[in-house]
N, C-alpha and C positions, 0 to 999 in steps of 0.2 A: 847651206852655204854659210861660211864664217866671214864676218866682216873684218876689216884691218884692226878695228878696236877690239874685237873679241880675241883675235890673234895676239894682240899685244898683251891682254890680260891673261891668257892661257900661258904665253911665253914667259911672262913676269912671274907666274905662279910656280913654274918649273925651276926657276933659279933659286939657288940657296939664299937665305936671308942673312944679311951681315949681323954679326954678334951685337953691334952697337945700337941697333934699332930696338925700340921698345915694342913688346908684344903683349897684347892683352890675352890672358888665357882665362877661359871659362871652364871650371871643373864640371863633373857630371851632375853635381847637386845644385849648380847655379845656372842662371840664364840670363841673357841680356834683355833689356826692356822690350826690344822688338820681337825676341823670341817668345816672351811671355804673353804678348798680346795676340800673336797670330798663330802660335804653334811652330815647332821646329820641324823643318824638312830633314829627314834623315833617310837617305837612300830611297826616296820616293814615298816614304811613309810619314804621315803627319801625326805628331804627338799632341794630344790635348789632354791635360790633367782633368781627372774627375773628382768629385767630392770625396770618394773613397780614399784618394791619395792623402788627404788631410786629416782623416779620422784618427783619434788616439786609440791604440789598442784597448780592449776592455780591461785587460789586466792592469794597466796603468791608472785606470780610473778608480780601482778599488783601494780601500784603505790599506790593505796588505800590500798591494803593488807600490803605493806611495812610500810605505815603511821600508820596503825592500830598496827602493831607490835612495831614500834617506840614508840607510845603512851603507849602501854602496858608496855614496858621496862621503859619508863619515869615515869609512875605512880608507878610502883613497886619500882623504886629507891627512889622516893619522899617519899614513905611510910616508908622507912628505916631511914630517916633522923629525929632525935629527935628534938622536939620543945624545945628551951632553957628554963630551968626551973628557972634560976636565972636572973632577969632583974633588974638592979639597976640604969641604966643611964636614964636620961631625955633627949630625943632627940628633939632638935629644928627642926621645919619643916614648910614650907610655903604651900606645896601641899601634897596630898596623895602619889603621885608618888615619891616625894622627900622623904617622910618618908620611903617608901619602899626601896629606894636606900640606905638610911642611915642605915636601919636595915640590909640589906644585908652586908654592909661594916662592921658594928659593930660586927655581930655575925658570919660573914664569911660563910654564907650559902645561898642558892638560895631560892627565893620565888616561889611558884607554879605558873604555867602559868595562871590559873584561878584567883589567887590572884592579879597578875599584871594586868590582864584585869579589875578586879573589882576596883582596885585603880585608873586606868585611867578613868573608868565610874564615880567614885566618884568625881574626879576632874572636869569631864564634867558637873556633876549635879550642880556645883557652878556657872557655866556661867549664868550671868544674875541676880544672887542673890544680896542682899543688901551687903553681906560680901565677894563678889567675890574677891576683891583685898586686903582683910585683910589676913595676915599670918594665916594659918589654926591653928597653935599651940596657937593663942590668942582666937580662937573660941572654940576649943576642947582641953582639957588638954592633954599634950603629953603622959602621962602615960596611960590614957584611950584609946587614939588613937593607941598606940603601942600594948596594950592588945587586942584591937579589931582586929588589923591586925594578931596578932598571933592566935586568935580564929578562924578567917576565914581561915588562912593558915592550921591550924590543920583539919579543916573540909575538905578542898580541898585535902590535903594529904591522909587523912584516908578514905574518902568516895566517891571520884570522880570515875566515871567509865572511863576506858581507851577508850571505845567506844565513849563516849560523847567528851572526849578531841580530839580524832581523827576526829570526825565529825566537831568540831569547826576549827581544823587545815585545814581540807579539804575546808572549807568555806572561810578561810582567808589566802591568799597567803603570807601575811607578818607575819604570826604567829611566825616565828622565833625570831622576835624583842621582843617578850614578854616571851620567853623561856630563862631563865637564864642558864648560864653555869653551869652544875651540877658537873663538875670535878674540884677538888681543884687545884689552880695554884701552881706550884712548884717554 
C-alpha cells in the first residue's frame, strides 16, 4: 500500500526537472558522506570498500615504477611548453652544448633531456676532426644551428615515449645532469 506522501514523491520523481534548479552530481569515483558511512545501495546490493581497494600496486612501489611515473610527468610537462615562434637573435657559440645553454637563457625555457644528450653527442663527434678547435659558429651558421636545435627539441617534446626516457634514466645514474629545471625561477 502506497501512502499519499509516497505517491507525491514518486510522482515528483517522474516529472522533468527544470533547467534552472541546481543539481548535485556524484561521479562514480566520489561518494557523499552518508554513502561512505553506510555503504551505497545499488539495485539491492550493498557496496563496502575493502582494504584491497586502497592498496598501491606493487609496480608503483618500486624505484623503477616511480622513475617511470616521473618520466611520464616530465614528458607531459615538456609537451605543454610551446616552441618559440619568433627567433630574431643570432647566438654566437663554440660548442653545441654552449648553444643549448645560450638558448635556455635567451628563451627562458628548458631543453628536453634527449636534446641535451644529443647536443653532448654532437660535441663528441667533433673530437679528432679537422675543425675540432674552431668555434662551431664559424663552421655552421648560428641561425641554422639554432633552427636545428629547435627542430630536434620539437621532435623530442612531442613524440618521445616516457617509457624510452625512463629506460635511459635507469641506465644512466647521472641522468639528472641533463634534465633541466622545468620550474620557472621566481
